[in-house]
VMD Tcl script that draws the C-alpha trace (Angstrom):
set ca {
  {156.47 21.93 -3.62}
  {157.21 24.84 -5.95}
  {156.58 28.46 -5.15}
  {153.42 28.33 -7.27}
  {151.83 25.38 -5.44}
  {149.17 25.87 -2.80}
  {150.32 24.33 0.52}
  {148.61 21.44 2.22}
  {147.04 22.86 5.40}
  {147.02 21.17 8.75}
  {143.82 21.73 10.65}
  {143.90 24.52 13.19}
  {141.17 25.82 15.48}
  {139.05 28.71 14.27}
  {138.96 31.58 16.71}
  {136.14 31.58 19.29}
  {134.05 34.76 19.76}
  {136.06 35.59 22.88}
  {139.29 35.43 20.88}
  {138.28 37.83 18.14}
  {139.98 41.24 18.08}
  {138.09 44.10 19.65}
  {136.59 46.61 17.21}
  {137.97 50.15 17.18}
  {134.83 51.56 15.62}
  {131.20 51.37 16.79}
  {129.77 50.10 13.48}
  {126.67 47.94 13.75}
  {125.76 45.44 11.03}
  {122.32 46.02 9.51}
  {120.46 43.82 7.09}
  {119.18 46.78 5.11}
  {122.71 48.09 4.50}
  {124.64 44.90 3.97}
  {125.82 42.70 1.09}
  {127.23 39.26 1.78}
  {130.47 38.23 -0.01}
  {131.42 34.57 -0.34}
  {135.01 34.91 -1.42}
  {136.70 32.27 -3.64}
  {134.95 29.27 -2.08}
  {135.96 27.04 -5.00}
  {137.05 23.46 -4.73}
  {140.53 24.32 -5.96}
  {141.14 26.63 -3.02}
  {139.37 24.46 -0.45}
  {141.33 21.34 -1.48}
  {144.28 22.59 0.57}
  {142.36 21.51 3.72}
  {141.78 17.96 2.64}
  {138.58 16.02 2.30}
  {138.37 15.05 5.97}
  {139.30 18.46 7.38}
  {137.32 19.63 10.39}
  {138.42 23.15 9.59}
  {136.96 22.96 6.12}
  {133.71 21.45 7.41}
  {133.33 24.14 10.10}
  {134.13 26.90 7.61}
  {131.48 25.72 5.15}
  {128.93 25.19 7.88}
  {129.40 28.69 9.23}
  {129.32 30.25 5.78}
  {126.14 28.29 5.00}
  {124.47 29.60 8.15}
  {125.32 33.16 7.27}
  {124.22 32.68 3.68}
  {120.85 31.32 4.83}
  {120.37 34.22 7.24}
  {121.22 36.71 4.53}
  {118.84 35.23 2.04}
  {116.03 35.18 4.59}
  {116.66 38.85 5.39}
  {116.77 39.97 1.77}
  {120.49 40.69 1.91}
  {122.09 40.46 -1.55}
  {124.57 37.54 -1.83}
  {127.68 37.92 -4.02}
  {130.28 35.28 -4.90}
  {133.72 35.60 -6.39}
  {135.08 32.77 -8.51}
  {138.15 32.54 -10.68}
  {137.61 31.16 -14.22}
  {138.53 27.53 -14.78}
  {140.88 28.56 -17.58}
  {142.61 31.95 -17.68}
  {144.59 33.66 -20.42}
  {148.15 34.40 -19.23}
  {147.53 38.03 -19.99}
  {144.62 38.07 -17.59}
  {146.57 36.35 -14.83}
  {149.61 38.55 -15.34}
  {151.62 38.82 -12.07}
  {149.44 36.23 -10.29}
  {151.25 33.62 -12.33}
  {154.53 34.55 -10.74}
  {153.16 33.68 -7.32}
  {150.52 30.97 -8.06}
  {151.33 29.56 -11.49}
  {148.37 28.65 -13.67}
  {146.01 28.53 -10.66}
  {142.81 26.68 -11.37}
  {143.94 26.24 -14.98}
  {145.91 23.18 -14.01}
  {142.78 21.61 -12.52}
  {139.77 23.15 -14.33}
  {137.47 20.45 -12.94}
  {138.01 21.97 -9.44}
  {136.58 25.40 -10.34}
  {133.15 24.64 -8.85}
  {131.70 25.77 -5.53}
  {130.62 23.06 -3.03}
  {126.90 22.37 -2.94}
  {126.74 23.33 0.73}
  {127.46 26.98 -0.12}
  {126.63 27.06 -3.84}
  {124.92 30.07 -5.44}
  {121.10 30.15 -5.58}
  {118.91 31.84 -8.13}
  {119.25 35.58 -7.80}
  {122.76 35.50 -6.34}
  {125.54 37.29 -8.18}
  {128.71 35.50 -9.24}
  {131.60 37.85 -10.09}
  {134.58 36.73 -12.12}
  {137.63 37.07 -9.91}
  {140.83 38.47 -11.50}
  {142.86 39.86 -8.62}
  {143.10 39.56 -4.82}
  {140.45 42.23 -4.28}
  {136.84 41.37 -5.18}
  {136.49 44.96 -6.42}
  {139.16 44.76 -9.11}
  {137.84 44.34 -12.66}
  {134.35 43.60 -11.32}
  {131.03 45.37 -10.91}
  {130.98 45.00 -7.11}
  {131.41 48.70 -6.30}
  {128.70 49.70 -8.78}
  {126.41 46.93 -7.56}
  {126.71 48.15 -3.97}
  {126.04 51.73 -5.03}
  {123.00 50.83 -7.12}
  {121.60 48.77 -4.26}
  {122.12 51.64 -1.84}
  {124.22 49.45 0.45}
  {127.37 50.44 2.28}
  {128.32 47.40 4.35}
  {130.12 44.25 3.15}
  {130.16 41.03 5.09}
  {133.23 39.03 4.10}
  {133.49 35.20 4.33}
  {135.65 32.66 2.50}
  {139.32 32.11 1.75}
  {142.02 33.09 2.20}
  {141.82 35.41 5.24}
  {145.25 37.02 4.76}
  {145.02 37.42 0.99}
  {141.79 38.11 -0.86}
  {139.55 38.49 2.18}
  {141.86 41.04 3.83}
  {142.51 42.96 0.59}
  {138.78 43.04 -0.27}
  {137.96 44.33 3.17}
  {140.59 47.01 2.87}
  {139.38 48.14 -0.53}
  {135.80 48.24 0.73}
  {136.98 50.60 3.48}
  {138.76 52.78 0.92}
  {135.50 52.99 -1.05}
  {133.58 54.11 2.04}
  {131.94 50.70 2.54}
  {132.05 49.30 6.07}
  {133.63 45.81 5.99}
  {132.56 43.15 8.49}
  {134.86 40.14 8.36}
  {133.51 36.95 9.94}
  {136.40 35.58 12.00}
  {135.19 31.99 12.10}
  {133.81 32.01 8.54}
  {137.15 32.73 6.86}
  {140.15 30.43 6.73}
  {143.82 30.60 5.78}
  {146.99 28.52 5.31}
  {147.68 28.47 9.07}
  {146.45 29.86 12.34}
  {149.06 32.59 12.58}
  {148.14 34.10 9.19}
  {144.45 33.82 9.99}
  {144.71 35.63 13.33}
  {147.16 38.22 12.00}
  {144.76 39.09 9.17}
  {141.87 39.53 11.62}
  {144.03 41.74 13.89}
  {145.12 43.86 10.98}
  {141.56 44.33 9.72}
  {140.22 45.23 13.19}
  {143.04 47.68 13.70}
  {142.89 49.48 10.38}
  {139.80 49.12 8.26}
  {136.94 46.93 9.54}
  {135.08 45.05 12.24}
  {135.59 41.38 12.98}
  {132.54 39.42 14.15}
  {131.57 35.82 14.85}
  {129.18 33.76 12.83}
  {126.68 33.79 15.72}
  {126.86 37.62 15.88}
  {126.39 38.06 12.16}
  {123.47 35.60 11.98}
  {121.79 37.39 14.90}
  {122.33 40.80 13.26}
  {120.99 39.71 9.91}
  {117.99 38.03 11.53}
}
mol new
graphics top color blue
foreach p $ca { graphics top sphere $p radius 0.5 }
foreach p [lrange $ca 0 end-1] q [lrange $ca 1 end] { graphics top cylinder $p $q radius 0.2 }
display resetview
């Protein structure tokens, strides 16, 4: 495996609600303030878990539940997705870490049907780790009068963590769903959640978020 390859991931248990880090702030998720982000849930990134992965299945099931609750509550749903083919100038330093990315497998740029966008959802082109970079996400939140971002998807310690941190720095409250994000291994996953809870956001379970949005 080269430095630019994505690793094959061995299944690990997603954290239970009791295992999630305790929030330092008293923020409460509200459907009239929130936007749901489905971060990089493309086949290319999910393939690291393997076709028979329980982790992958649980992740997608949890994200689907949250997406359904958001849609029913009128919460805007936003996706990030990298282009199937990217100009080297657009990828820039990403190429040093991840090579051509999806460009080597453009047929895997799609989003699984279980969590695919519906009519009215927004799909943002993803250029950097943060969902805010080179996108309209900040402006979309402002125009909608919303100041909370619910983060789901992959990978917890990369794009999910960085997007949550940038939301915080833009005065948007991030809520990261601890069992609706996934990573390369359990240690990175749990470390990302602990860092977010300690510095910039709130970590909640799928059940908590569905209840709040409902």
